[in-house]
C-alpha positions, 0 to 999 in steps of 0.5 A, a space after each residue: 233330932 226333932 228339935 234340931 233346925 237348919 238356917 241359910 246363911 250367906 257365905 259373905 257377910 255381905 250379900 251385894 253383887 259380885 262384880 269381881 266375879 263379872 269382870 273375870 267373866 268378861 276378861 275370860 270372855 275377851 281372852 277366849 274371843 282373843 284366843 279364838 279369833 285374833 290370836 292368830 292375827 296377831 301371832 301373824 303380824 309379829 311374825 311378818 313384821 320379824 320377817 319383814 325387817 329382814 326382807 325389806 331392809 336387804 332386798 325391798 320386799 315386802 311380806 304380810 301374813 294376816 292370820 298364822 296358826 300352828 297345829 304341832 300335833 297335826 303337823 300344820 301351819 295354817 295361813 291366810 292373807 299372804 301377801 308378797 311384794 316386790 319391785 317386779 312382782 306381787 303374789 297373794 295367797 288367799 289361805 291355805 295350809 303346809 303339812 308335815 307328815 312326821 308320823 309317816 314312815 313310808 313316804 316319797 323319797 327323792 332318789 339322791 344316790 348318785 348325789 351322795 356318790 359324787 359328794 363322798 362315796 368316791 373313794 378310788 371308785 371311777 363313780 357311776 359305770 353306766 353313767 352316760 349324758 342322758 343318766 337322770 333323764 332318759 334312762 330312768 324314764 325322766 327324759 321325755 318328760 323333763 325328769 319326771 319320775 314314775 308315778 307311786 301311791 306313796 305320800 309326800 312328807 310336805 305338802 301345801 294347799 292353797 286356794 285363792 292364787 293371785 300373781 301379779 307381774 308388773 316388772 322385770 328389773 333384772 332385763 333392764 339392768 343387764 341393759 344397764 350393766 352393758 353400759 357400764 352401770 351397776 347398783 352396787 358399783 361393780 363392773 358388768 363381769 362381776 354381775 350374775 346372768 339373769 337368764 342363767 337356769 340357776 340363778 334361782 336355785 339353792 346352790 348359791 355359794 357354789 355359784 359365787 365360786 365359779 372363778 374358783 380352781 381346783 388342784 389338779 395334777 399337771 399334765 406334764 408329769 412324766 410319762 413312762 418308757 415308750 417300751 413298756 406298753 402294758 404299764 404304760 397302759 395301767 399308768 395311764 388308767 390309774 392317772 386318769 381314775 385319780 383326776 376323776 377323784 380329785 375333780 369329785 372332791 373338789 367340786 363336791 367337798 360340800 354335803 349335799 343341803 338338808 332340803 333336798 331330803 325333805 323333797 318332793 314337795 306336793 303343791 295343791 291349788 284351787 283357782 288361781 290367776 296370774 296377770 302380766 302387765 302394768 300401766 305402760 302395756 295396753 294390754 294384760 295378760 291374765 292366766 286362770 286355771 280351776 285347780 293346780 297339782 304338781 310337786 316340786 322335786 330333785 333327780 339324778 342329773 347327768 355324770 357331769 352335774 349334781 342333781 336335777 331340780 324340777 317343777 311339775 304342774 297339772 293345770 285344770 282347764 287353764 284359760 290364757 287371755 289378753 284383755 284391754 289394760 284399764 289402767 293404761 296411760 301412756 306407752 313406756 317410751 313416752 314415760 321415758 320421755 317424761 322422766 327424762 325431760 323432768 331430769 333435765 329441768 332438774 338435775 339434783 332430782 334425778 340423781 336422787 331419782 336413780 336410786 327409789 329408796 334414797 333419803 328423799 323416799 323417806 321424806 315423803 308425805 306419810 300418806 305417800 310413804 304409806 302407798 309406797 311402803 304398802 302398795 296393796 293400798 294403791 289403786 293399781 300396782 305399777 312398775 314405775 312410779 312417777 313423781 310428775 303428777 302432770 304425767 297421767 295428764 299429758 295428751 296421748 300425741 301421735 308419737 305415744 301412738 304411731 300407729 294411730 293416725 289423725 285425719 282431721 275433724 269428721 266434720 270436715 271430712 268428705 265421706 265420699 273422697 274417703 279412702 275404703 280402708 282408712 276408717 277401718 284401719 284403726 278399728 280392731 273388729 278381729 280382736 280375740 281376748 282368749 288365747 288358750 282354752 285347754 281343758 288340762 295342761 301338764 307343764 314342767 321346769 326342770 334344770 341341772 345344778 351343774 358340777 364343775 368342768 374337768 380337764 379337757 381330754 378327761 371330759 372328751 371322754 364322756 360318752 355321747 361327747 362330739 370332738 366337733 362340738 363347740 360348747 364351752 363346757 367341752 361336754 354336753 351341757 346341763 339340761 334346762 328346759 319346759 316340757 308341756 302337755 296340752 290335752 287339747 282344746 282352743 288356741 286363738 292367736 292372730 294379728 292383734 294378739 300378736 301387736 299386743 305380745 310385741 307391746 308385753 315383750 318390749 316391756 318384759 324382754 326388752 331387746 337390748 340392742 347390743 352386740 355380743 362376743 363369743 363365750 370362751 371356754 371354761 377352765 377346768 375346776 369352774 362350774 359348768 354353764 346351761 349353754 341351751 334352752 329347750 321347750 318341748 310341747 306335746 298335744 295329747 288330744 285334737 287342738 285347733 289353732 284359730 287366726 282371726 284376722 281383719 280383712 282389708 279386701 271387703 273394707 269398701 262393703 263396709 264403708 261409711 260404716 266404721 263409726 258404728 263399730 266404734 260407737 258399739 264398743 264405747 256403749 258396750 264399754 259405758 254399759 259394763 261400767 254402769 252395769 245397767 240392765 236394758 229395759 224389757 223389750 228394748 232392742 239394740 240398734 247396732 247388730 246389723 253393723 257389727 262387722 265379721 272377722 275372717 279366719 283361719 282354723 288349723 285342727 291338729 290330732 293327737 301325738 303332734 309335737 312342737 320343740 324349740 331349742 335356743 342358745 343362751 351363750 353366744 358361739 363363734 356364729 351367734 345364737 342358734 335358735 331351732 323351732 320343729 313342728 311334727 304335726 299329725 293329721 293336720 286340717 286347715 278351714 276358713 271363713 270362706 266357705 267354712 270348708 277345708 282348704 287342705 288336710 295332710 296326714 303329717 306336716 314337718 315344719 323346720 324354722 332356723 331363727 338363728 341370730 348373729 353376733 352384732 345385733 343389727 347385721 343381716 339375719 337369714 331365716 329358713 322356713 322349711 315345710 314338708 307335707 306328705 300327701 296334701 289335697 289343698 282345695 284352692 279358691 280365690 277368695 282364700 288367696 283373698 284371705 291369705 292376703 288379708 292376713 299377710 296385710 294385717 299382721 304387717 299392719 303395726 307401727 313401721 320400726 325406727 331407724 336407728 333400731 331397724 334389724 335387716 332380714 331375709 325370710 327363706 322358705 322352702 316348700 317340699 311336698 310329696 304326693 301334692 294333689 290341687 284341685 281347682 274347682 272348675 264349676 260354671 259361675 262359680 257356684 259352689 255350695 259343698 266345696 270338698 264334696 267330689 260328688 258335687 263339684 267339677 275339679 281339675 286336679 294338679 298332681 305331683 309325686 315330689 313338688 318343691 319350692 322356694 320363696 325368697 323375701 328380702 327385708 334387709 333395707 329400711 323402709 324401702 320404696 319398692 321390694 322384690 320377691 324371687 321364687 323357684 317351683 319344681 315338679 317331678 312326675 306331675 299329671 292332671 285329672 278331671 273329676 266330674 260330679 255324678 250328675 255330669 254325662 262325663 262321670 259316666 262315659 269317660 274311661 279315665 280321669 287322667 288328662 295329662 301327665 309331665 315328666 318335670 316342670 320348673 318355674 322361677 320368676 320375681 315379684 317386684 312390687 311398690 309399697 305405696 299405692 298410686 297410678 303412676 306405679 307399676 308392680 311387675 311379675 316375672 315367670 320362666 316355666 319350663 316344662 319337659 315332655 308333656 302329654 295331654 288329651 285334648 278334650 275340648 270340655 278340658 279345654 273349656 275347663 282351663 278356660 273356666 280356671 280363668 274366669 273363676 280365679 282371675 276374671 269376672 267370676 272371682 267371688 264364689 257363690 252357693 247355689 241358693 244365692 245364684 238362685 236368688 240372683 237369677 230371680 231378682 226383680 231387679 238386676 244386681 248392681 254389682 253381681 260379681 262382687 268385685 270392688 268397682 272403686 278398687 285401688 292399686 298398682 298397675 301390674 305388668 306380668 311377663 311370662 316366658 313359656 318353654 316346653 320340650 318335646 310336647 304331645 298332644 292327643 285328639 281323640 277320635 271320639 268324645 268317650 274313647 281314647 282308643 284311637 287318637 290323633 298324636 299331635 308331636 313338636 320338639 319344642 313349644 315357646 310361648 311369650 306373654 305381657 299383660 299389663 293394665 293397657 294391653 297384652 302381647 303374646 308370641 307363640 312359636 312351635 317347631 316342626 310339628 308332626 301328627 300321626 295316628 295312634 290306636 290302642 290294640 285290644 291287648 292293651 298294646 299301642 301302634 303308632 303310624 308314621 308321620 302323616 303330617 308335617 307343618 314346618 312351624 307355626 308362629 302366632 302373635 296377638 296384640 289386644 288393647 284394654 280399657 278403663 278398669 275396673 273391667 278393663 274390656 278389650 276394645 281393640 285385638 290383632 291377630 297374625 298367624 304364620 304357617 310353615 309348608 305343610 306336607 304330608 302323605 295321609 291315609 284315608 284312615 288318618 284323615 277320618 280319625 282327624 276329621 272326626 277328632 276336630 269335630 269331637 272336640 267342637 262338640 264336647 267344648 261347647 258342651 251344652 249337656 253340662 254347662 250352665 248358660 251365663 246369666 249375663 253374657 258378656 257383650 263386647 263391641 271391640 274390633 278384631 283384625 286377623 291376619 294368616 299366612 300358609 307358606 305352601 301345602 302339598 298333601 297327599 292322600 293315599 288311596 288303594 291304587 291312586 294317590 289324590 295330591 293337594 298342592 297350593 303356593 303361600 295362602 293369605 287371609 285377612 278378616 275384621 269386623 270394624 263396622 262402617 256405614 255399609 258392612 260389619 265384617 270383611 273377609 278376603 282370602 288368596 289361594 294362587 296356584 291351586 293344583 289337585 291331582 290324581 296319580 296312580 301309586 305304582 307309577 309314582 312308586 317306579 318314578 321315584 326309582 327315576 327323579 328325572 322321569 315325569 309322572 303323568 296323572 289321571 286327573 289335574 285341577 289347577 286354579 287360583 282363588 281369591 274370596 271377598 266376603 262382606 257382611 251386612 248385619 241387620 241393625 248396622 247403625 246401631 251396631 256401629 254406634 255401640 262399636 264406636 262409643 265403646 272405642 271411644 270410652 275406653 280410648 279415652 286415657 291413652 288415645 291408641 285407636 283414634 284412627 278407628 273412630 269416625 267423624 263425630 257428626 257422622 254418627 250424631 251428637 246425641 250419642 251414649 252409652 247403652 244405659 243412657 249415659 252421655 258421652 262426650 267428644 274424644 277431642 275435648 278435655 272433659 270427662 267421657 261421662 256427662 
């Protein structure tokens, strides 16, 4: 062993480097990297080419998959970068996987017992005995959820999880194919009768072979087979039952001869998605509609349908934090109509190209240049996915004419426009400052889309035996149709939808859901053996948490306050857009200069509570009367607030809104839509600013481009309003100072209430661009009343015995509003009102009458715009008086207004309380009828008042609560009054001449001293409470009018007896006349003339009078007698009569300039002085020249 030695030796004779081993190592590494990193891509490419070879050749659909991996042991298929591109949409999925749990035995399965029974388990049975039209959707708990089954913990056999879903929808070719089919053009040359209905809910289901055999009939026994003898009733009944059972079996075998698809055995399929987005729009839409969500979970399932259909297919999803937005389209080029004009012009230039262009996949398509071919083959490489590929290169560079944008009107270069002469609304009409991009923002949304796979139509008498079938039903299926619809459940959130969103919605709808402008024919009854059709689509939305609907709008009534600042808004928008494109940040310390010019928009916010719902039903098949469309809203605890004061406008516990939006068969025939709103226990806090806001909302909503003549559709809108236990709270605060608009402890309110109020408004839009239009309306109030609510600081709050001031049995108002669509000084809008009241009863407090006068000031006068207490204090403490303290547009341009009011009141009753705070004793005034005729224009007012014989008595409340009424104490044989007022220059239009005429009939009465005392105290209390100096706020700017008033009064005769204990005092006179005027001349400022001829005052013994009544010829001797005639003339001369005369003359001269109706009231110019001027120093010219009144 010691002699033995080991020596190292090489295995190969050559010890050099082994390059073959290095090559094997490199190849192994490359193969390992390839299988690890690129094998899935290669496999996906090969699969994509295989799929694309079929889809592109037959359907022109491009499908591409970046990576694909199959795990057989895990039962999963992983994919990444899946792209689907077609003519209408592009879908891209960043990644995900499909799992098939083949190893699980207990999984969620689809209950297809009814389907199996229909396919092969019929035999001689009649099918399910408990089947009804609600089976599969109602009885098993699926009805309200659109067929969603009850929740279980079992997993699904097949599930799919994806992340990064992007869905681009840019075209809807079936709608345009349907339009072409209406003119006889189809893609494959078939007639339009052979084309499938693009709106059918079953157009995308898996039973396409069955739908292609819709005209196939089944072999059914003839209905004319021999009948049994009439004398064998039991046998006849048995034979009919056998025939009916046999026919049911034959129909089932005929229509369900094929087995149920094996794909249904894989259902339900669970789907999960993380981060998804859907985009709707193309280069011909101004805006794109985007929908994003954080995550979505759902399933695709099938369940039992009704007894006449196979099964129900449904897609149920839950979206977490869905956000729907309407954003401006950066790729917008021109409207679809303008694009069509360009393509039409190109076809006219080269007719040969137009024939080839009709088929976008013709031979010319394959002969394009390489790059253009790649772009059309793989639209992903394009800058934007488009629905129309224009071959005209110049189309993108054409000028945007007025025809493309009819709503934008060019008014010329700004350098040549005079800003002073520009209209208040001209600059703001094209500025969308009320644009709100986010439409829906909700924490969660459940959506279920379902439809029934139809069965075949049975015999008419067989279908009529189905449960729930109505013999009067005109459905073409001769039974309840297969159900088809969408169920949604919104878990609260916010919805923003206003005029701008609606205009953009119309643009998208015109592109993706174009109007056919084609009449329809009533659908014919389906023959036995053909497939049934889904004739109606329904949508149901349920609100599970409080939801807020906000309506932003532009405020046209405030344009005058922002005059000349619209360019700043446009500049702000452009600068913001450029800044976003550059993505540059401002320097530190740099401040913006556009903040003060950002104009706020108005808004209305409607909040509804949980359990509110919306239902919409729409016919998809025409009947003999057209298409039925019905919308129903059930709103709970609705509260409407506004930007006026950020307070409530109304609050209502329950509201039902029903809309009948049915369409006739002829597309351009008259459509009469009816809207019915039923509100229960509504409280309405109404201000005049709310009316302005609603008017601005209507104006903004109707400010879109006018309709074309050839596509005009006439409409008549009928609006029915029904109110139960209505309360209209009218604010009567002095100077319209409102800090807390709904606080009953901080405001005075006149509450107009009624047990039932119904109103109907008819808005005809049945003429194309008429010069004028008329809106008719009717209002009916039952069991109405008026309450007077005072705050805690008001003395009336502590001492007023009750809040009820008036009651009314019924009130009916009808009228019409005729208006012109143009604005001109030569046009006059007309409002006609007819008011009929029945049995009103009111306490005539002075403060109540003063509050009604405050209503006129706060809602129709100089105080229409409310102000807070802080704003009023700033106005009071201002060093310089405000140029416009009322906030009314001094340069408002509008048509003249002519208001005609006719009031008729039956059995009116007025109570004059003796005390200010007590209603126990009153003077009661009653009349048979009262009529008032009023006419208001911008130039004058006419009023005629007529009261039938008036009776006055005494009413008192006893201690036990009973009411005692004396006999008639005073009788007046009618009262009439006539008034005429002349109005001056706008905007204030003050009165400068006023004329009043009063005519009182005979006054007769036998009055007690208690009555006279009560009447005297009532008049004093009325006068005291009318001033209400304890609670009334003194006016900040007392109105001073130097008008002229003429008054004439006449009393036919007076014969009144005052009954004392033993003596009666008689007052008698002949007709009494009086005249008054305050026309200032050089001597007097006021004049009064009173003439009372033949006045007799006598004292008579009541016992002698009683005896004289038995013998009328007997003469009664008086205890005392006074006879005289009174003639009184009074003249007043105020201090500073010269200045008063000058101011009155200037007032008349200035406001009578345009009509010259009171020139006879003007004195000689030289008597006043040539240097006369207004109180503020403005010079005034002579009335006889043609110059302006302002020097």
